[in-house]
C-alpha positions in Angstrom: 30.3 -142.8 -91.9 31.7 -139.3 -92.1 33.3 -139.8 -95.6 30.0 -140.9 -97.0 28.4 -137.7 -95.7 31.2 -135.6 -97.0 30.9 -137.1 -100.4 27.3 -136.1 -100.6 28.1 -132.5 -99.7 31.5 -131.9 -101.5 32.2 -131.9 -105.2 35.3 -132.8 -107.1 37.1 -134.5 -104.3 38.8 -137.8 -103.7 38.2 -139.0 -100.2 40.3 -141.8 -98.9 39.9 -143.7 -95.6 42.8 -145.8 -94.6 46.2 -145.9 -93.0 48.0 -142.9 -94.3 51.4 -144.7 -94.5 49.9 -147.5 -96.6 47.6 -145.4 -98.7 50.1 -142.7 -99.7 52.0 -145.3 -101.7 48.9 -146.5 -103.5 47.7 -143.0 -104.5 48.4 -142.0 -108.1 48.4 -138.4 -109.4 48.9 -135.1 -107.7 46.6 -133.0 -105.5 45.9 -129.3 -104.8 45.2 -130.1 -101.1 46.1 -132.9 -98.7 44.7 -132.9 -95.2 46.1 -135.1 -92.4 44.6 -134.9 -88.9 45.5 -136.5 -85.6 47.7 -139.1 -87.1 51.3 -138.0 -87.6 52.2 -138.1 -83.9 52.0 -141.9 -84.1 55.1 -142.0 -86.4 58.7 -141.9 -85.3 61.0 -139.2 -86.7 62.1 -141.5 -89.6 58.5 -142.3 -90.4 57.5 -138.6 -90.3 60.3 -137.6 -92.7 59.3 -140.4 -95.1 55.6 -139.4 -95.0 56.3 -135.7 -95.5 58.5 -136.6 -98.5 55.8 -138.8 -100.0 53.1 -136.1 -99.4 55.3 -133.4 -101.0 55.6 -135.6 -104.2 51.8 -135.8 -104.4 51.2 -132.1 -104.2 51.0 -129.9 -107.3 53.4 -126.9 -107.3 51.7 -124.4 -105.0 49.6 -127.2 -103.4 48.7 -127.1 -99.7 49.3 -129.7 -97.0 47.1 -129.1 -93.9 48.2 -130.9 -90.8 46.4 -130.8 -87.5 47.6 -132.9 -84.6 48.3 -133.0 -80.9 51.6 -131.5 -79.7 54.0 -133.3 -77.3 56.8 -131.5 -75.7 
């Protein structure tokens, strides 16, 4: 599993594998960096707004949210 490999190579990280909408409500604390990839396009507009609001609450001031995803026109 890629998270197992990453855990052996990276230090001081919390790696979480799960449904982002479910997991974000279970996460405690704040983070310097949150990465979300190829997932947000599955949400409707209301879901995206709620997710981004939740992610913002979990970032330290000056923290970074990195999103990579497909683009639909």
